[in-house]
C-alpha positions in Angstrom: -6.5 -23.8 5.1 -3.6 -24.9 2.9 -2.0 -22.1 0.8 -0.9 -22.9 -2.8 -2.1 -26.5 -2.6 -0.9 -27.4 -6.1 0.1 -31.1 -6.1 -1.6 -31.9 -2.8 -3.5 -35.2 -3.1 -5.7 -34.8 -0.1 -9.5 -34.3 -0.4 -10.7 -30.9 0.6 -12.6 -27.8 -0.5 -11.0 -25.6 -3.1 -11.1 -21.9 -2.2 -9.2 -18.6 -2.3 -7.2 -17.1 0.5 -9.3 -14.0 1.4 -6.5 -11.3 1.6 -4.4 -11.7 -1.6 -6.6 -14.2 -3.4 -4.0 -17.0 -3.3 -5.3 -20.5 -4.3 -6.1 -22.5 -1.2 -7.8 -25.6 0.1 -9.7 -26.4 3.3 -8.6 -29.9 4.5 -9.6 -32.0 7.5 -7.9 -31.1 10.8 -6.5 -34.6 11.1 -4.6 -34.1 7.8 -2.6 -31.1 9.1 0.5 -33.0 10.2 0.7 -34.8 6.8 0.2 -31.6 4.9 2.9 -29.7 6.9 5.3 -32.5 6.5 5.1 -32.1 2.8 6.2 -28.4 3.1 2.8 -26.7 2.6 1.8 -23.6 4.6 -1.2 -24.3 6.8 -3.4 -21.7 8.6 -6.1 -22.8 11.1 -9.6 -21.4 10.8 -9.3 -19.0 13.7 -6.1 -17.6 12.1 -7.8 -17.1 8.8 -10.7 -15.2 10.5 -8.4 -13.1 12.6 -6.2 -12.2 9.6 -9.3 -11.3 7.6 -10.8 -9.1 10.4 -7.4 -7.3 10.8 -7.3 -6.7 7.0 -10.8 -5.2 7.1 -9.8 -2.8 9.9 -6.7 -1.8 8.0 -8.7 -1.3 4.8 -11.1 1.2 6.4 -8.8 2.7 9.0 -8.8 6.1 7.2 -12.6 6.3 7.5 -12.4 5.5 11.2 -9.9 8.3 12.0 -12.0 11.2 13.2 -10.9 14.7 13.9 -11.3 14.0 17.6 -9.0 11.1 17.2 -6.4 13.3 15.6 -6.7 15.8 18.5 -6.1 12.9 21.0 -3.0 11.9 19.1 -1.6 15.5 19.2 -2.4 15.8 22.9 -0.6 12.5 23.6 2.7 13.6 21.9 2.5 17.2 23.0 3.7 16.0 26.4 7.1 15.1 25.0 7.2 17.2 21.8 5.2 20.4 22.4 7.2 22.4 19.9 6.5 19.9 17.1 2.7 20.0 17.8 2.6 23.8 18.1 4.6 24.2 14.9 2.3 21.8 13.0 -0.9 23.6 14.2 0.6 27.0 13.2 1.0 25.8 9.6 -2.0 23.5 9.2 -5.5 23.2 10.6 -6.6 20.2 12.5 -8.7 19.1 9.4 -5.7 19.4 7.1 -3.6 17.2 9.5 -6.5 14.7 9.6 -6.5 14.6 5.8 -2.7 13.8 5.7 -3.0 11.1 8.3 -6.1 9.6 6.5 -4.2 9.5 3.2 -1.4 7.6 4.9 -3.7 5.1 6.5 -5.6 4.6 3.2 -2.4 3.2 1.8 -1.6 1.3 5.1 1.3 3.5 6.2 1.6 3.3 10.0 1.4 6.5 12.0 3.8 5.3 14.7 6.4 7.9 13.7 4.0 10.8 14.2 6.7 13.2 15.2 8.4 12.8 11.8 5.1 13.1 10.0 4.2 16.3 11.7 7.7 17.8 11.3 7.7 17.1 7.6 4.1 18.2 7.0 4.6 21.5 8.7 7.9 22.2 6.9 6.2 21.4 3.6 3.1 23.5 4.4 5.2 26.6 4.9 6.1 26.4 1.2 2.9 24.9 -0.3 -0.5 24.2 1.3 -1.4 21.5 -1.3 -2.3 18.4 0.7 -1.1 16.1 -2.1 2.4 17.7 -2.1 2.5 17.6 1.7 1.6 14.0 1.6 4.3 13.1 -0.9 6.9 14.9 1.2 5.8 12.9 4.3 5.9 9.6 2.4 9.4 10.4 1.2 10.5 11.1 4.8 9.0 7.7 5.8 10.3 6.0 2.7 12.7 3.7 4.4 9.9 2.3 6.6 7.3 2.2 3.8 9.5 0.3 1.3 11.0 -2.1 3.9 7.5 -3.2 5.0 6.8 -4.0 1.3 10.0 -5.9 0.8 10.6 -9.6 1.4 12.2 -10.7 4.8 15.6 -11.0 3.1 15.5 -7.4 1.8 14.3 -7.8 -1.8 11.7 -5.4 -3.2 9.9 -6.9 -6.2 8.9 -4.1 -8.5 6.8 -3.5 -11.6 8.1 -0.6 -13.6 6.3 1.6 -16.2 8.0 2.0 -19.6 9.1 5.7 -20.0 6.9 6.5 -23.0 3.9 5.0 -21.3 4.7 7.0 -18.2 4.9 10.2 -20.3 1.5 9.4 -21.8 -0.1 8.9 -18.4 1.5 12.1 -17.1 0.0 14.0 -19.9 -3.4 12.9 -18.8 -3.2 14.2 -15.2 -5.9 16.7 -14.3 -6.5 18.8 -11.1 -10.0 18.6 -9.7 -11.6 19.6 -6.4 -11.0 16.0 -5.2 -7.3 16.1 -6.1 -5.2 15.1 -9.1 -6.9 12.4 -11.3 -5.6 10.3 -14.1 -7.8 10.2 -17.1 -7.4 7.1 -19.4 -9.4 5.8 -22.3 -11.2 2.4 -21.9 -8.9 0.5 -24.2 -5.7 1.6 -22.4 -7.4 1.0 -19.0 -8.2 -2.6 -20.0 -4.6 -3.2 -21.2 -3.1 -1.6 -18.1 -5.2 -3.7 -15.7 -4.7 -6.9 -17.8 -0.9 -6.6 -17.9 -0.7 -5.6 -14.2 -2.9 -8.5 -13.1 -0.8 -11.0 -14.9 2.4 -9.7 -13.3 0.8 -9.5 -9.8 -0.6 -13.0 -10.0 2.8 -14.4 -11.1 4.4 -12.6 -8.1 1.8 -13.9 -5.6 2.3 -17.5 -6.9 6.0 -17.0 -6.1 5.1 -15.9 -2.6 5.4 -12.1 -2.8 3.3 -9.0 -3.7 5.0 -6.9 -6.4 5.0 -3.1 -6.0 4.5 -0.6 -8.8 7.2 2.1 -8.9 6.7 5.4 -10.8 7.4 9.1 -10.6 6.2 11.1 -7.5 3.8 13.1 -9.7 2.1 10.1 -11.1 2.2 7.9 -7.9 -1.0 9.1 -6.1 -3.3 9.5 -9.2 -2.2 6.1 -10.5 -2.9 4.5 -7.1 -6.4 6.1 -7.1 -7.1 4.8 -10.5 -5.9 1.3 -9.7 -7.9 1.1 -6.5 -11.0 0.6 -8.7 -9.7 -2.8 -9.9 -6.8 -3.9 -7.8 -6.9 -2.0 -4.5 -4.4 -4.4 -2.8 -1.5 -3.2 -5.0 1.0 -0.7 -3.6 2.4 2.1 -5.6 5.7 3.8 -4.6 7.6 6.7 -6.0 11.3 6.3 -6.7 12.1 8.7 -3.9 10.4 6.4 -1.3 12.6 3.4 -1.9 15.3 2.6 0.7 18.6 2.4 -1.2 19.8 -0.6 0.9 17.1 -2.8 -0.6 17.8 -5.2 -3.4 15.4 -4.4 -6.3 14.0 -7.3 -8.4 12.4 -6.2 -11.6 9.3 -8.4 -12.2 8.2 -6.7 -15.4 7.7 -3.5 -17.3 4.3 -2.2 -18.3 3.9 -0.5 -21.7 0.7 0.7 -23.5 
């Protein structure tokens, strides 16, 4: 599979790269050397399949994390950090810890720094038991890792910002429900939002990167939930989650 095959004059089958929807083309194996010599990125069929399967696992990791899995994770780190585990369980139930970890996985945040996750979650839970608030505090603690994984190899974070008046409008349409905070938006504004975002995201992908939407911490999660209906691959960060050593590149500003 050849990624971004524009200008490639070799017969093949036009397709889309399955993860980010990049334009691609299947070409004969014997053409690989020629294609690579022209500077195109080539992925063999086994690599495409492996990447696709990995992406599927990541996409549904939150659904695969059971309460028993969480208990095993806690048991594993208890050997070295017993106080951290005991403190977390004194402030939160196993089910609440599971919900926080699932929420992180849902947005592809690795759980490898579980000690920091538990420390921040238990500290936050002492003040407020709201899972969304706990989650945001944990994400801010992990902000350096989260934002760096979304940046380019040379430390550039391509961002899409929301115009202040538009952000105020969206903030005024946040509502608390049993399922968490939701963002209510009229159909016309929804179509405009998705249309403008899709254009900016497509432009970024063609340039070889995936833009990140940046907004306030209060709007971040409900906006992400809303966008998951149409463009689930897009990441949404709050300003407090961005590593200040990254170089920010403004790709565009959304206004409604």
